[in-house]
C-alpha positions in Angstrom: -7.0 0.1 3.3 -8.1 2.3 6.2 -5.6 4.3 8.1 -6.2 5.5 11.7 -5.0 8.8 13.0 -2.8 8.3 16.0 -0.8 10.6 18.2 2.5 9.6 16.4 1.2 10.6 13.0 2.2 14.1 11.9 -0.9 16.0 10.9 0.1 19.6 11.3 0.9 21.7 8.3 -0.5 25.1 9.1 -1.6 26.8 12.3 -4.9 24.9 12.9 -3.1 21.9 14.3 -0.7 22.1 17.2 2.3 19.9 17.7 1.3 16.2 18.0 -1.8 16.8 15.8 -3.9 18.4 18.6 -6.5 20.6 17.1 -6.9 24.2 18.1 -10.3 26.0 18.3 -12.3 26.6 15.1 -14.4 29.6 15.7 -14.2 31.5 12.5 -12.5 31.1 9.1 -9.9 33.6 10.3 -8.7 30.8 12.6 -7.3 28.9 9.7 -4.9 29.8 7.0 -4.7 28.5 3.3 -2.5 25.6 4.3 -4.9 24.6 7.1 -7.9 24.7 4.7 -6.1 22.6 2.0 -5.0 20.1 4.7 -8.5 19.9 6.2 -10.0 19.3 2.7 -7.4 16.7 2.0 -8.2 14.9 5.2 -11.9 15.1 4.4 -11.4 13.5 1.0 -9.4 10.7 2.6 -12.1 10.1 5.2 -14.8 10.2 2.5 -13.0 7.7 0.2 -12.2 5.4 3.1 -8.4 5.6 3.1 -8.4 7.4 6.5 -10.5 6.6 9.4 -10.0 8.8 12.5 -10.7 7.0 15.7 -12.5 8.8 18.5 -12.6 5.7 20.8 -12.5 6.9 24.4 -13.3 10.5 23.4 -16.3 12.4 24.6 -17.6 15.2 22.5 -19.9 17.8 24.1 -22.5 19.1 21.8 -24.5 22.0 23.2 -26.9 23.1 20.5 -28.9 26.0 21.9 -30.3 27.0 18.5 -32.5 24.8 16.2 -30.4 22.8 13.8 -31.0 19.7 11.7 -28.0 19.3 9.4 -25.2 20.6 11.7 -26.5 18.7 14.7 -27.3 15.5 12.8 -24.0 15.4 10.8 -21.9 16.2 13.9 -23.7 13.5 16.0 -23.5 10.9 13.1 -19.8 11.6 12.5 -18.9 11.2 16.2 -20.8 7.9 16.4 -19.3 6.6 13.1 -15.8 7.4 14.5 -16.5 5.5 17.7 -16.8 8.6 19.9 -19.3 9.3 22.7 -21.6 12.3 23.0 -22.9 14.4 25.8 -25.6 16.5 24.2 -27.4 19.6 25.4 -30.2 20.1 22.9 -32.0 23.3 23.3 -31.6 26.1 25.9 -34.6 24.7 27.9 -32.5 21.7 28.9 -29.6 23.8 30.3 -29.0 25.6 33.6 -28.7 28.9 31.6 -32.5 28.7 31.5 -32.5 28.9 35.3 -30.2 31.9 35.3 -26.7 30.3 35.3 -24.2 32.4 33.3 -23.0 31.3 30.0 -19.5 31.5 31.4 -20.3 29.0 34.2 -22.2 26.6 31.8 -19.3 26.6 29.3 -16.7 26.1 32.1 -18.7 23.1 33.4 -19.2 21.6 30.0 -15.5 21.9 29.3 -14.8 19.6 32.1 -16.9 16.8 30.7 -15.2 16.0 27.5 -12.4 16.3 24.9 -14.0 18.7 22.5 -17.1 21.0 22.2 -19.1 21.4 19.0 -21.6 24.1 19.7 -24.5 25.9 18.0 -25.8 29.1 19.6 -27.8 32.1 18.7 -25.6 34.7 20.5 -22.9 36.1 18.3 -19.5 35.7 20.0 -20.5 33.0 22.5 -18.4 30.3 20.7 -15.4 32.6 20.9 -16.1 33.2 24.6 -16.3 29.4 25.1 -12.9 29.0 23.4 -11.4 31.4 25.9 -13.0 29.7 28.9 -12.3 26.0 28.3 -9.1 24.0 28.0 -10.4 21.8 25.1 -11.0 22.5 21.4 -14.2 24.4 20.5 -15.7 24.0 17.1 -18.3 26.7 16.2 -21.3 25.0 14.5 -22.8 28.5 14.0 -23.2 31.4 16.3 -26.2 33.4 15.2 -25.6 35.5 12.1 -21.9 35.7 12.9 -19.8 32.7 11.9 -20.3 29.1 10.8 -16.8 27.9 9.8 -17.9 24.2 9.5 -20.4 25.2 6.8 -17.8 27.3 5.0 -15.4 24.3 5.0 -18.2 22.0 3.8 -19.0 24.5 1.0 -15.4 24.6 -0.1 -15.2 20.8 -0.1 -18.3 20.6 -2.3 -16.8 23.2 -4.7 -13.5 21.2 -4.8 -15.4 18.0 -5.5 -17.1 19.6 -8.4 -13.6 20.3 -9.8 -14.4 24.0 -9.8 -11.3 24.5 -7.7 -10.5 26.9 -4.9 -8.8 29.7 -6.8 -9.9 32.0 -4.0 -7.2 30.6 -1.8 -4.4 31.5 -4.3 
């Protein structure tokens, strides 16, 4: 039986989720603690085995990907659609006003007004953190240059956990 996440369900365990289950930014692994990681992995397992189905109906996710990406972009877009969400995509820097000289600050501020969350991939280290300080919606860093890629780190932890190797590094 599938379960939907709703505003009344209590998701928070650590610091990653605010009261009411609202997600904070995920810019680096330092944004989550052990409890958050274990909770995210638990939710991931429930989603994968079909016992939990988050519902993004009525939600718009902004996905500016200013750096080439196949897996992060594709998996993000696929997950949003599978969860009934909508996407406003900004693929490549050439399709953005930054190319015309608009500041990253102005572009991020504008994008933040369009949706409910931003999942971004950029080549400039620190741009995801800057975006999280500019907008009033959660920002998920899908990679910012050679700096951080917390979604990949969490995926790697989940893969290790699935292999039953365990996550002793969190103890």
